C-alpha positions in Angstrom: -41.7 7.7 34.7 -39.1 5.1 35.3 -39.6 3.2 32.4 -39.3 6.3 30.1 -35.8 6.7 31.9 -34.7 3.1 31.1 -35.7 3.3 27.8 -34.1 6.5 27.1 -30.8 5.4 28.7 -30.9 1.6 26.6 -31.6 4.1 23.5 -28.6 6.0 24.3 -26.3 3.2 24.7 -27.5 1.8 21.5 -27.0 5.2 19.5 -23.4 5.4 20.8 -22.6 1.8 20.3 -23.9 2.1 16.8 -21.8 5.1 16.1 -18.8 3.9 17.7 -18.9 0.8 15.3 -19.9 2.5 12.1 -16.6 4.7 12.8 -14.5 1.9 13.1 -15.8 0.5 10.3 -15.2 3.7 8.2 -11.7 3.9 9.4 -10.9 0.4 8.4 -12.0 1.1 4.8 -10.2 4.5 4.3 -7.3 4.5 1.9 -4.0 3.7 3.1 -1.1 3.9 0.6 2.1 2.0 1.5 5.3 2.9 -0.5 9.2 2.6 -0.2 11.2 5.5 -1.1 14.2 4.6 -3.8 16.4 7.8 -3.5 17.7 9.2 -6.4 20.4 11.8 -7.5 19.4 15.4 -6.8 21.1 16.7 -9.8 19.0 14.3 -11.9 16.5 16.6 -14.3 12.4 16.1 -13.4 12.1 14.5 -17.1 14.7 12.0 -16.5 13.0 11.0 -13.0 9.8 10.8 -14.7 10.9 8.6 -17.6 12.8 6.3 -15.1 9.4 6.1 -12.8 7.6 5.1 -15.8 10.2 2.4 -17.0 10.3 1.2 -13.5 6.5 1.0 -13.2 6.2 -0.6 -17.0 9.0 -3.4 -15.7 7.4 -4.0 -12.3 3.8 -4.3 -13.8 4.5 -7.1 -16.1 2.2 -10.0 -15.5 4.7 -12.7 -15.1 6.5 -10.5 -12.3 3.2 -10.0 -10.4 2.3 -13.5 -11.0 5.5 -14.6 -9.2 4.9 -12.1 -6.6 1.5 -13.0 -5.9 2.5 -16.8 -5.5 5.2 -16.1 -3.0 3.3 -13.9 -0.7 0.1 -16.1 -1.2 -1.8 -13.2 -1.8 -5.2 -14.9 -3.3 -5.3 -17.0 0.1 -5.0 -13.7 2.1 -7.5 -12.0 -0.1 -9.7 -15.1 -0.7 -9.5 -14.9 -4.2 -9.7 -17.9 -6.7 -6.6 -17.8 -8.1 -3.4 -16.1 -8.3 -4.2 -14.7 -11.6 -6.8 -12.5 -10.1 -4.6 -11.5 -7.4 -1.9 -10.4 -9.6 -4.5 -8.5 -11.5 -5.8 -6.8 -8.4 -2.0 -5.7 -7.7 -1.6 -4.7 -11.1 -4.2 -2.1 -10.4 -3.2 -0.9 -7.1 0.6 -0.5 -8.1 2.2 2.8 -8.5 5.4 4.6 -9.0 5.4 8.2 -8.4 8.6 10.8 -8.3 8.4 12.3 -4.9 10.6 13.1 -1.9 12.0 11.1 1.0 12.8 12.3 4.4 16.4 11.5 5.8 17.0 10.8 9.4 18.2 14.1 10.0 15.3 16.1 8.9 16.1 17.1 5.4 14.3 15.7 2.2 15.8 14.2 -0.7 14.0 13.4 -4.2 13.4 10.0 -4.6 11.0 7.7 -6.7 8.5 5.8 -4.4 7.3 2.4 -5.0 4.2 1.1 -3.6 0.4 -0.3 -3.4 -2.8 1.5 -2.9 -4.9 -0.5 -0.2 -7.3 -0.1 2.6 -6.2 0.7 6.5 -7.0 -2.8 7.4 -5.1 -4.5 5.0 -2.2 -2.5 5.7 0.3 -5.5 6.5 -0.4 -7.0 3.3 0.5 -4.0 1.4 3.5 -3.5 3.3 4.5 -6.9 2.6 4.0 -6.3 -1.2 5.8 -2.7 -1.0 8.9 -4.2 0.4 8.7 -7.2 -2.3 8.5 -4.6 -5.1 11.3 -2.7 -3.8 13.6 -5.9 -3.4 12.4 -6.6 -6.8 13.7 -2.9 -8.1 17.2 -4.0 -6.5 17.4 -7.0 -8.5 16.5 -5.2 -11.6 19.2 -2.3 -10.7 21.7 -4.8 -9.5 22.1 -3.2 -5.9 23.3 -5.5 -3.3 20.8 -7.2 -0.9 21.1 -6.2 2.8 21.8 -9.2 4.8 
């Protein structure tokens, strides 16, 4: 009888352990988009915001810009890819520019254009670096002074 109890306890521990590992792996591979909001004039029409976001995505999605970004952030090394070309293509596939809203410190919402990348939860640090770098490129394009 004691053997059956021990076998049952071992089976129970292994089942819960496998479930825990499975849930952890599942959570790490869930989608985790990261973006930086660029506030826009609230009086701007929806069509103009959409047009501006499309132009911005086109400029950010240029292969040379993405290749420079990939080299600067050493994405090929971090993602274990063969070349910076592959990393630039992967960033191009993950890049998004959307019209949306941003929260302000006082709790209100303002219209914004969200610039970011889609990624997995386990790569959120890399996605955050890419989004911030894309935002600094946007600031250069628009001629906005960089924060010290």
